[in-house]
C-alpha positions as CSV (number, residue, x, y, z in Angstrom):
1,M,0.0,0.0,0.0
2,D,1.5,3.3,-1.0
3,R,1.1,6.7,0.5
4,H,-1.7,7.8,-1.9
5,D,-3.8,4.8,-1.0
6,I,-3.5,5.6,2.7
7,E,-4.3,9.3,2.1
8,K,-7.4,8.3,0.1
9,R,-8.7,5.8,2.8
10,F,-8.0,8.4,5.6
11,T,-10.0,11.0,3.6
12,V,-13.0,8.7,3.4
13,V,-12.9,8.0,7.2
14,I,-12.8,11.7,7.8
15,D,-15.6,12.4,5.4
16,N,-17.8,9.8,7.2
17,G,-16.9,11.3,10.5
18,R,-17.9,14.8,9.3
19,L,-21.3,13.6,8.1
20,N,-21.9,11.9,11.5
21,H,-21.0,15.1,13.4
22,S,-22.5,17.8,11.2
23,G,-23.5,19.8,14.3
24,S,-19.9,20.5,15.4
25,S,-18.0,23.6,14.8
26,S,-16.5,23.8,11.3
27,L,-13.4,25.6,12.6
28,F,-12.6,22.8,15.1
29,T,-13.3,20.2,12.5
30,G,-10.9,21.8,10.0
31,F,-8.1,22.0,12.6
32,A,-8.6,18.4,13.7
33,I,-8.5,17.1,10.1
34,S,-5.3,19.0,9.3
35,S,-3.5,17.8,12.4
36,I,-4.4,14.1,12.0
37,T,-3.4,14.2,8.3
38,L,0.0,15.6,9.2
39,I,0.6,12.9,11.8
40,V,-0.3,10.1,9.4
41,V,1.8,11.4,6.6
42,T,4.8,11.9,8.8
43,T,4.5,8.4,10.3
44,F,4.3,6.9,6.8
45,A,7.4,8.8,5.7
46,L,9.4,7.6,8.7
47,M,8.3,4.0,8.1
48,S,9.3,4.2,4.4
49,S,12.7,5.7,5.3
50,F,13.4,2.9,7.8
51,S,12.4,0.2,5.4
52,M,14.8,1.6,2.8
53,Q,17.8,1.2,5.2
54,P,19.8,-2.0,5.1
55,Q,18.9,-4.3,8.0
56,R,21.6,-4.7,10.7
57,D,22.1,-7.7,12.9
58,F,22.0,-6.7,16.6
59,S,22.0,-10.2,18.0
60,G,25.6,-9.9,19.2
61,V,25.1,-6.6,21.0
62,K,24.9,-6.8,24.8
63,I,23.4,-4.0,26.8
64,D,24.4,-3.7,30.5
65,I,22.0,-1.8,32.6
66,K,23.7,-0.4,35.7
67,R,22.2,1.4,38.7
68,V,23.7,4.8,39.4
69,I,24.4,4.8,43.1
70,P,25.4,8.0,44.9
71,H,28.8,8.1,46.7
72,L,28.6,6.3,50.0
73,P,31.5,6.6,52.5
74,L,33.8,3.7,52.9
75,S,33.7,1.7,56.1
76,S,37.0,3.3,57.1
77,E,35.6,6.8,56.6
78,K,32.6,5.9,58.7
79,E,34.8,4.5,61.4
80,G,36.9,7.7,61.3
81,E,33.9,9.9,61.7
82,R,32.5,7.7,64.4
83,S,35.9,7.8,66.2
84,D,36.1,11.6,66.0
85,L,32.6,11.9,67.4
86,L,33.4,9.5,70.3
87,K,36.6,11.3,71.0
88,Q,34.8,14.6,71.2
89,Q,32.1,13.2,73.4
90,T,34.7,11.6,75.7
91,Q,36.5,14.9,76.1
92,V,33.2,16.6,76.9
93,N,32.3,13.9,79.4
94,E,35.8,14.1,81.1
95,K,35.4,17.9,81.4
96,L,31.9,17.5,83.0
97,Q,33.3,14.9,85.4
98,V,35.6,17.6,86.8
99,I,32.4,19.6,87.7
100,E,30.7,16.5,89.2
101,V,33.6,16.1,91.7
102,F,32.5,19.4,93.2
103,S,28.8,18.6,93.4
104,G,28.6,15.5,95.6
105,D,25.8,14.7,98.1
106,N,25.8,16.8,101.2
107,L,29.0,18.5,100.1
108,S,27.7,22.0,100.9
109,D,27.3,21.3,104.6
110,K,30.7,19.6,104.9
111,F,32.4,22.4,102.9
112,Q,30.9,25.3,104.9
113,K,31.6,23.7,108.2
114,R,35.2,23.0,107.4
115,V,35.8,26.5,106.0
116,I,34.2,28.4,108.8
117,E,36.1,26.3,111.4
118,F,39.4,26.8,109.6
119,V,39.3,30.5,108.7
120,G,37.6,31.6,112.0
121,D,40.4,30.4,114.2
122,G,42.6,33.4,114.6
123,C,44.5,33.4,111.3
124,E,47.0,36.1,110.7
125,V,46.3,36.1,107.0
126,N,43.9,33.7,105.2
127,F,45.5,32.3,102.0
128,I,43.9,30.0,99.5
129,M,45.2,28.0,96.5
130,T,43.4,25.8,94.1
131,W,44.6,22.4,92.8
132,I,42.6,20.4,90.3
133,S,45.3,18.1,89.0
134,P,45.9,14.6,90.5
135,A,47.5,14.7,94.0
136,E,50.7,13.0,92.7
137,F,51.4,16.0,90.5
138,F,51.6,18.3,93.6
139,G,55.3,18.3,93.6
140,N,58.3,19.9,95.3
141,R,57.9,23.2,93.5
142,E,54.4,23.5,94.9
143,V,55.7,22.5,98.4
144,L,58.2,25.3,98.1
145,A,55.4,27.8,97.5
146,I,53.7,26.6,100.8
147,E,57.0,26.8,102.6
148,S,57.4,30.5,101.6
149,V,53.8,31.3,102.8
150,F,54.6,30.1,106.3
151,K,58.1,31.5,106.4
152,S,56.6,35.0,106.0
153,H,53.3,34.2,107.9
154,P,54.0,31.7,110.7
155,Y,50.5,32.4,112.1
156,G,48.8,32.4,108.7
157,C,46.3,29.8,107.4
158,L,46.4,28.2,104.0
159,M,43.5,26.4,102.5
160,I,43.9,24.4,99.3
161,L,40.7,24.0,97.4
162,S,41.1,20.6,95.9
163,A,39.2,17.3,95.7
164,T,42.4,15.4,94.9
165,M,44.5,16.9,97.7
166,D,41.6,16.2,100.1
167,S,42.8,12.6,100.3
168,P,45.2,10.3,102.1
169,Q,47.9,11.1,99.5
170,G,47.3,14.8,99.9
171,Y,47.5,14.5,103.6
172,T,50.8,12.8,103.4
173,T,52.1,15.7,101.3
174,L,50.9,18.3,103.8
175,K,51.9,16.3,107.0
176,P,55.4,17.9,107.3
177,F,53.7,21.3,107.8
178,L,51.1,20.0,110.2
179,D,53.8,18.3,112.2
180,R,55.5,21.7,112.6
181,G,52.3,23.3,113.8
182,Y,51.4,25.2,110.6
183,K,47.7,25.6,109.6
184,V,47.2,24.1,106.2
185,L,44.1,22.2,105.0
186,A,43.0,20.7,101.7
187,V,39.2,20.9,101.2
188,T,37.0,19.6,98.5
189,P,35.2,22.7,97.2
190,D,31.5,23.0,96.7
191,L,31.3,24.9,93.4
192,P,27.5,25.3,93.2
193,F,27.5,26.6,96.8
194,L,30.3,29.1,96.0
195,L,28.5,30.4,92.9
196,K,25.0,30.5,94.3
197,G,23.4,33.9,93.8
198,T,26.0,35.0,91.2
199,A,26.1,35.0,87.4
200,G,28.4,32.0,87.7
201,E,25.5,29.9,88.9
202,S,23.7,30.0,85.5
203,W,27.0,29.5,83.7
204,L,27.7,26.3,85.6
205,E,24.3,25.0,84.8
206,E,24.7,25.8,81.1
207,I,28.0,23.9,81.0
208,K,26.5,20.9,82.8
209,T,23.5,20.7,80.5
210,G,25.5,21.2,77.3
211,K,24.0,24.6,76.5
212,R,27.5,26.2,76.7
213,D,30.6,24.9,75.0
214,P,33.4,24.2,77.5
215,G,35.9,24.8,74.7
216,K,39.3,23.2,74.0
217,I,41.2,24.8,76.9
218,S,41.3,22.7,80.1
219,L,38.0,23.1,81.9
220,A,39.8,22.5,85.1
221,Q,42.0,25.6,84.4
222,N,38.9,27.7,83.8
223,L,37.2,26.3,86.9
224,S,40.2,27.4,88.9
225,N,39.9,30.9,87.5
226,L,36.2,31.0,88.5
227,M,36.6,29.3,91.8
228,R,39.2,31.7,93.2
229,L,36.9,34.6,92.4
230,A,33.9,32.9,94.0
231,Y,35.7,31.9,97.2
232,L,37.2,35.4,97.7
233,Y,33.8,37.0,97.1
234,K,32.2,34.7,99.8
235,Y,35.0,34.7,102.4
236,G,37.7,37.1,101.4
237,G,41.4,36.5,101.8
238,V,44.6,36.1,99.6
239,Y,44.6,33.9,96.5
240,L,47.9,32.6,95.4
241,D,48.9,30.4,92.4
242,T,50.9,27.4,93.5
243,D,54.0,28.7,91.7
244,M,54.4,31.9,93.8
245,I,57.3,32.3,96.2
246,I,56.3,34.7,98.9
247,L,59.0,37.2,99.8
248,K,57.4,39.3,102.6
249,S,54.3,39.6,104.7
250,F,51.0,40.4,102.9
251,K,49.5,41.6,106.2
252,G,49.3,45.3,105.0
253,L,47.7,44.5,101.6
254,R,44.0,45.0,101.0
255,N,42.0,44.9,97.8
256,V,45.0,44.5,95.6
257,I,45.7,43.1,92.1
258,G,49.1,43.1,90.4
259,A,50.1,44.4,87.0
260,Q,52.1,42.1,84.8
261,T,53.2,44.6,82.2
262,L,53.5,48.4,81.9
263,D,53.6,50.8,79.0
264,P,57.2,52.0,78.8
265,S,56.2,55.4,77.6
266,S,53.5,56.2,80.2
267,T,54.3,53.7,82.9
268,N,50.5,52.8,83.0
269,W,49.6,49.2,83.3
270,T,48.8,47.3,80.1
271,R,48.0,43.8,81.5
272,L,47.0,42.5,84.9
273,N,47.4,38.9,86.2
274,N,45.2,36.8,88.5
275,A,48.0,34.7,90.1
276,V,47.7,36.9,93.2
277,L,44.4,38.5,94.4
278,V,43.9,40.2,97.7
279,F,40.3,41.2,98.4
280,D,37.7,41.7,101.2
281,K,34.7,39.4,101.0
282,N,31.7,40.8,99.0
283,H,34.0,43.2,97.1
284,P,32.1,44.6,94.1
285,L,35.0,44.1,91.7
286,L,35.0,40.3,92.4
287,L,31.3,40.2,91.5
288,K,32.1,42.1,88.4
289,F,34.8,39.6,87.5
290,I,32.3,36.7,87.9
291,E,29.7,38.4,85.8
292,E,32.2,39.0,83.0
293,F,33.3,35.3,83.2
294,A,29.7,34.1,82.8
295,K,28.9,36.6,80.1
296,T,31.9,36.4,77.8
297,F,33.3,32.9,78.6
298,N,35.5,31.5,75.8
299,G,37.0,28.1,76.4
300,N,39.1,28.2,73.3
301,I,41.5,31.1,74.1
302,W,44.2,30.6,76.8
303,G,44.0,33.3,79.5
304,Y,40.7,34.8,78.1
305,N,38.8,33.9,81.3
306,G,41.8,34.6,83.6
307,P,44.5,37.4,83.2
308,Y,42.7,38.9,80.2
309,L,39.4,38.9,82.0
310,V,40.7,40.8,85.1
311,S,42.4,43.2,82.8
312,R,39.2,43.9,80.8
313,V,37.1,44.5,83.8
314,A,39.6,46.6,85.8
315,R,40.2,48.8,82.8
316,A,36.4,49.3,82.4
317,V,35.8,50.3,86.0
318,E,39.1,52.0,86.7
319,G,38.4,55.4,88.4
320,S,34.8,54.6,89.3
321,S,33.8,55.5,92.8
322,S,31.9,52.3,93.2
323,Y,35.1,50.2,93.1
324,N,38.0,50.6,95.5
325,F,41.1,48.6,94.6
326,T,44.8,49.1,93.9
327,V,46.9,48.0,91.0
328,M,50.4,47.2,92.1
329,R,53.4,47.6,89.8
330,P,55.0,44.5,88.3
331,S,57.8,44.6,90.8
332,A,55.3,43.5,93.5
333,F,54.6,40.0,92.1
334,Y,55.9,39.8,88.5
335,S,59.3,41.3,88.5
336,V,60.6,38.7,86.1
337,N,58.6,37.7,83.1
338,W,58.2,34.2,81.7
339,L,60.8,34.8,79.0
340,E,63.5,35.7,81.4
341,I,62.7,33.5,84.4
342,K,65.3,31.0,83.3
343,K,68.1,33.4,84.2
344,L,67.2,33.1,87.9
345,F,67.6,29.3,87.8
346,K,71.1,29.4,86.3
347,V,74.4,30.7,87.6
348,A,75.2,33.9,85.6
349,K,77.9,33.2,83.0
350,T,78.5,36.7,81.8
351,E,79.0,40.1,83.4
352,K,75.8,41.3,81.7
353,D,73.7,38.5,83.1
354,S,75.3,38.9,86.5
355,K,74.4,42.6,86.6
356,W,70.8,41.9,85.5
357,V,70.3,39.3,88.3
358,K,71.7,41.7,90.9
359,I,69.3,44.5,89.8
360,K,66.3,42.1,89.9
361,L,67.2,40.8,93.3
362,L,67.5,44.4,94.6
363,H,64.1,45.3,93.2
364,M,62.5,42.2,94.8
365,Q,64.1,43.1,98.1
366,R,62.8,46.6,98.0
367,S,59.3,46.3,96.6
368,G,58.6,42.6,96.0
369,Y,55.9,40.7,97.9
370,G,56.2,37.6,95.8
371,L,57.8,36.1,92.7
372,H,55.8,34.3,90.1
373,L,57.9,31.3,88.8
374,W,55.8,30.7,85.7
375,N,56.0,26.9,86.3
376,K,54.5,26.2,82.9
377,F,57.8,27.4,81.4
378,S,60.3,27.1,84.3
379,R,59.5,23.6,85.6
380,K,62.0,22.1,83.2
381,Y,64.9,24.1,84.7
382,E,66.9,22.8,87.6
383,I,67.8,25.2,90.5
384,E,71.6,25.5,90.2
385,Q,73.5,25.9,93.4
386,G,74.7,29.5,93.6
387,S,71.9,30.8,91.4
388,A,69.6,33.6,92.3
389,M,66.7,31.1,92.7
390,W,68.9,29.0,95.1
391,K,69.4,32.1,97.2
392,L,65.7,33.1,97.2
393,V,64.5,29.6,98.1
394,S,67.2,29.3,100.8
395,E,66.0,32.5,102.4
396,H,62.2,31.7,102.3
397,C,62.0,28.0,103.0
398,I,61.1,26.0,106.1
399,I,61.9,22.3,105.2
400,C,64.5,23.6,102.7
401,E,65.0,20.5,100.6
402,I,66.0,22.7,97.7
403,G,67.7,20.1,95.6
404,S,64.5,18.0,95.4
405,A,62.7,21.0,93.9
406,S,64.8,21.0,90.8
C-alpha cells in the first residue's frame, strides 16, 4: 500500500466522521483534520525511510543496565567519623566529670563547716590556693610555695581547694607542715554553693547541660579561674597560684591586684594577672569579674577567662567611685617575666647577666611581695646551686629541701 492509498482511505474516514457530526464547529473540524493528516503522513514517511535502510544484525550486541548509586562513605571513613565523634564526646564527658567532683551529696554542709572552722580560728592572713590536677602532681615546686607562705606568715592559714589533695595522699604531702604546727588544710570545694546567687551559677548550669561549649582549653583551668573569684567573694582573703614564692608579709595589703606589664612610655599598666588576688569578701570588683566570666566565657583562648578577664574589667571600672582597689606595679609580684625566668635558675655566666640578676634581686628586696615562677615554662629548669633562685629559696623555705625542687 503506497502513500496515496493511505491518504485516500483516511480522507474517506474523515468524510464519514464529518457527516456523522454535522452539528460540530466547522473551525474545530478543520483544525482536527489538518492535524491528523499531518501525523499520518509523517509516520508513513518515517516507516518508508526505515524500510529503505539495510537491515543490521543486533543479535551480538549486549546492553548492560547499571544502577547509578550516589557516593557512599567507605567503612574506614565511617569508622573515622565515628571515632572523632566518640573522642569529642569523651572529652566533653571528662570535662563534665571535673564539675561533678564538686557537686557531691551533702557537700555543701561539709564544705561550709570546714571552711568556717578553719578561717575563723585566729589566722594572721587567710591564704587560698586551688589544685585540680591529681595529687601525685603536687610536687616539690608546689611544696616550696607553701614553705614560703609560712616563712613570711607563721601564724597564717592556708586552705587548698582541691578534691584530689583532700585525700590520704594529699594529707601525706601536707603532713610535714602539720607536724611543725602550721595551719594548712585541703578541702573539696562545693562549686555550686560558692557560685550561688552570682552569674556564675547559671554559667555552671549551662556547662553541665551542654548549652554552653566548654571549649578546647582545660575546663579545670577555667574552673580554677572562677573558683578563686567565687571563694574570695564569699569569704575574702589572699589567693595565690601554686608557683608563687612569697618574699614578705601580705598583712598590710588590701583589695590589691598586680600588674604584669607596663607601657614603657607612660608607665601605665597594660595587663594584669590573676595569680595573686587580695580582696575583702563581698567586694564589688570580684562580683564584676564573675559576671564577666559568665557573660563572655570563651573556652578556646588561653587566658581569656583569667588574666585577660581581670584586665578587661579593671580597665572598664578604673576610676569609678563604686570600686575601691589598687593595681600594684609588676615589681610587687611579676618582677621577672616568663621569657627571662630561666636566668634566675642558672648561675650567671656573663657580666651582663650577673648585673641583670643583681638588679632584679635588689628590686625584689625593696618592693617585691612575691615572685611568680611561671611553672609552665620554668618547671624544666633545675635550680643550680649558687643561682639567684637558690638564694631566694634558701631565704624563704622551712623544710629547705632545695635540691629536690629542681
